[in-house]
N, C-alpha and C positions, 0 to 999 in steps of 0.2 A: 085140391090139398095144398097149405100154405106154411113151410118150412122155413126158415133162418136159422141162421148157421153161423155160431157167433168164432169168430176166428181173433183168437185170444193170443197169438205164436208170433213175435215180431218176425221180420221175413230172413234175420240173421239168423237164424233161430235151428241150422240145420236139418235135420229128417224129419222134427215135429211140423218146421211149417211148408215142407215139399208136399208129408205128408196131406195137412192142411188142404193146401192145393190140389191136391187130387181132387179128395173128400169131395170138396165145391165145382167141381169138371166132374165127375160123378153122379154125381146128384141131380148135374140141369140136365146130363145126358138119359137119363132115366125118367124124371118126372116128365110128365104126358105136359102136354099144350094149355091142357089149362090150369095148368099145377104153377104154381107161384113161389119162384126161390130168391129168398136177398141175403146176401153177407153183412154182419156185422162184424165193421171192426175198430180198433182205438187206433191205430195206426196209420199215418200218412203214405209210407211205401208201402204197404200191403194193401189200399186202395185202387195205388195207381196200376199196380200187380197185376190185379182185379180186372181193374178195368179192362187193359190192355186184353186179357182174356176174355172177353165179354162178358162177363161171371155179373149181374144186378148186386152194387155193393152200395153201400153205406157209414162213413165215419157216425162214430157215437162219440160220447165223453163222457168221463166218471162226473157226479156231481164229488161235496166236500162226503157228503152223505152217503151219497152212493159205499165211496170209498171207506168211510167206516163199518160200513155196512159188510160190506166184504172182510175187512180184517179183523171181527170180529163173530165171525161167521161159522166157524169153526168152534165156537164155544156152545157149547147144547143149549143152556140155559137163556144166550141171546140169544141163539136159532127162535123159541119159546116165545122169547119179548113179541121181537120185533115178526112174528104170525098171530101176535096178540093186537100189535095196530096196527099190523096190515106194513109194513113198511118195504116199501119196493126200491128198487131200482130200476133208475129211471130205464135204463134199456130193457126191462123186463113191462115196463109202464108202457113204453113206446110197443111194442113188439104186442103186447096183450093188446093194446086202445085196437090194432091194425088187424086185430084178428086172425093172425097164424095160429095154425093147429099144435106146433110143434117150433124146438128149438134141439137143435144138432150140433153137440160140441166134439167137435175132429180132436180136442186136447180137453181133458175136461181139467176144470179151472174153478176158485172158490164161486166164480159164479150160481155154479150149479147148487151150491148149499144156500144160496139166495131166494132161486126160481118160488113164487108159493104159487100165482095163477096158472101156470105152462107147464103141458105136459113134456120132458126133453128126455133125448137122446145119448147118452155117453160112449165115450169110447175108452179104453182101456189099453195104452200102447204097450207097457211092459209091466212085468214084476221084477223088476230089477234093484226098489228098494228093500229088497229081503235080504240083496248081499250086502248092508250097510258099512258093516264092517269089515270090506274086503279095500272099500276105495273112501280117500277122504271129502269127494265131489256128493256121496250120500253120507253125514251125522245121521244122530238118530235123533235129532230133533227134525231130520228131513224125512225120514221111516216114519215118525209118529206121526209128521202131519197128514203124507202119505195116507198112511191107515186109517185116520179120521173121514180124509177125504171121499175115499173107496167106500172107506165101512158105509159113512150115509149115502156117497150119490147114485151106488152103482144097486140095490136095495130100490133107492125111490125112483130111477131112471126105465121110463117107460122101456126099452131096449137097452142092452150093450153091445156094443161092436169091436171087439179086438180082431187081432190077421192072424192067427195060428192057435192052431188045433188044441195046441199044450197049453196054450197061458187059459183058453176057455179053460181046460180042463184044471184047472188051478184056483182059477180066480172063481170057479164055479161052488168047490170043494171050499175056500181059504175064506169068502165073502157071501156064503149061504146063499148063491143065489141059484134061481134053475134053468135048468140045462136049454128050454129051447125058449129062455129071454136072449140068450147069448147069440148072437151072431160072426160067424167069421169070415172075413172080407181078405182078403189077401193082399200086403203089398201092391203096389205100383209105381214102374219107374217116374223120378221127373217130367213132366212136361215141360218143366221152364228152358233146360238146355235148347241154347237155340243160336243160331248166326245173328254173328249181332259184330259193329264193328270195336274191334275193340284199341284198345291205348295206348299212346307210341309209346310210355313210359309201363307197359305190359308185356307189350309184345318187343322191346331190344331185353328186359329182363330173363325171357323164357321162349325166344322162338327157335334161338339158334342149344336147348335143351333138346337130348334126340334118347333114349333107346328107358326113356327114367319109367320109375315103380309108380303108381300113382295111388295116396291116399286117402282119399276124399272123406273127411272128420275132422270134427272140431277136434282139439288139444285136449281131452279130458284124460287122465290115469289111466279109467277103464278098456278104452282103446289101445293100448298096449301096444303104444310105440318103439316103448323101449325094448323090443322085443326084435323091431326091424334094423334097430343101433346092433344090438349086440348078433344080427346074421352078418351085417356089413361087417363086424370086425372080424366076424370066423373067412369069411371069403375074401380079406383084405389081405389074411396070410396065402392066400391060394391064386393071387395077385388079380383078383375079379375085383374091379371096382363102382359098383352099381351108382345109380342117380333116383334118388326120390324125390317126390314132391309132394308134401305135408300142406295140402289146404286146413282151410277152416278157422273159427278166432282163436285163443289162445282159451283156455277152462283153468289157466293155475297152472301146470302141468309142462310148458313151452322152457320155464325157466330148468330144471331137470333133465331134459331131454340137452339144453342147451349145454350144459354143463359136463352132458355123459360125450359129447360130439367134444366138446374141449378137452378134456380129459383126455381122452382115445385118437383124440386127430384125425376124425373120421372129415370124409369129405364128401363135395355134393349131394348137399340134404335140406334143399329147401324149403324152406317156412313160407308159406303165400297170404297168408289172412284170411277173410272172407272173400271168395271169391261171387263175382257176378254172372248168371246165369249163362251170358256168352263165356266167360273164362271160364266154368267148369265142363264149356261143350268142348273149350280147344283146349282142355289138358285130356277129356275123355280120349276124345277123339287123334290125338300124338301121342299117347302115352302106349309103352312097351304092352302093359300088363296092371291091373287094377292088384295092389295087395288090400286085405281086409282083416287083420288079426285078431278085432275084440274079440274080450271078456266078453260082455251085457249079447244078452239078445232076447228069445230067443233066433231074431227075422232083422231082415237090416233091410233097406233098401238101395246102395249101390251093387247088390250083388244083379240085383234087375236092371239097373244103371248099367253095368260091366256088358252084362248081353246084347244090351241094344247096343251098343256099339260094338256087339263081336269082337270084344276083346278079352285075353283070360286071366283068369281070375282064380288067388291064393285065399285060400279060406278056410274057417275050422270045420270039423267034423265031426259036430257036434249031431245031424239031420233033424235039425227040430225046423228046420223050414224047408223055403224052398230048393239049397241050394242041393245033391244029391250025387252020389258019383260018379261020376263020369260028364258033370258038370263044373269043376272045377278044378284046381287042382287042391285036394282034400289034407289034413292032418291037424295035431296037435298044435295052435298058433303059442302053448306058453313054450316050446322049444326052437329055441334062436336055429341048433341046426334043422330042425324042418323047414324052418323061411329061406332059411340059407340056401338048402339043397333045390326047393320050390323057385327061387330068384336066380341059381343058377338054372334048373330049369328051363328058365322062362328066355336067358339073355341065350343061353347055346341050341334055341327051339328046339330045344330037344324034350317038349312035352305031346300029351297027344293032342293032335289036332282037333279028335273029335269033338272035346270041350265045349270050342266055339262052337259048332252047328248042334249039340246037345241042350247050350246052354241059350239059343237062339229056340232051340223047341219048347224049351223050360218057358221063356220067357211068357211068350205066343200062350202057351195051356194055362197059365196064370192070369192072363190078361181076359182068358176068357173068360178063367174061376171067377173074374170079381167081379167081371161085368152081370154076370146069372149072379151070381149073391145079391147087388144093386137092387135087381128086379126081384129077388124074393123078400128082399128088403122091405122094397114097397105096397105091395100086396100086403105081408105083416103090417108094415103101418097102416093100411089101407079099411082093412078090417077093425084095426086096434080105437080109431081114431073116433 
């Protein structure tokens, strides 16, 4: 069996990149010796990362014709036109010439709309575009784009991968996909985080900061950083002054947070921007706890990473993913009072320490299920190819 993975997410893409790399590693572990796996990516940084992980990888670039095909591929009539004239992307020509059995998309893209000769497996990360009216990062145009992409690509896919049963249920109903076509493979924590020599500037900024709560997320509106700031304001009245480190790129919401911080004279809040794998390892290892009040889901990778570092976790109480009672401090993450109370418990060491043990044990179970799911996926592909 020959599988080509199309990794089209940049290394600074947060959770989607972490997931993509994990998929590459898990496929490599699952495939047999006689099988072939090659990852195709158009980003040099991705190429270097995968080379270090000893994953076969090849750089590609889009020609001008490729870019036109990708741009117009959402149009149904143009897809018919390009099919009639057999217009292929350069990367598909190469993959087809090398006789690969299928293409694997860790994250769906317009490339899936252009494939004509090769079967593919698609991944649906979430259905949060349904909440387009709640946050500016998902416009109505973005909603329509995703709907066109998903309705076409999911039906055309050989198989569909998603990370939770709740997503599977909703996608099967909404996109009219057969249940036996959808595989649930849970997320696993990033394997990229590791010890590395850190820059003097980084250490100068952060090595003296201790007892901080870490929020590993890009600065989107739906990540709900604002509830942490409101909680900090509540705690200040009790003479409690927590420290927070917010990692990740600014996605247009940082200015609003900074204005709130300035207006309310809040202290000890640090924005790091993008962090390397070694810097992420440092932040996780040194933090007092991880706080993750995101309003989107239903699941995420950081809770798993938190358990791997054996740190307490403050999280939502939706219970749609791997976080269950007894594995984290859970509650309404829209409530500044809940967040403030949870932070106080962590800082005073008044939380149930069994959360750490149960969370770590849950992680072991999740990784075991993921491994088994990939083996079942392999068997399914072997039958279908």
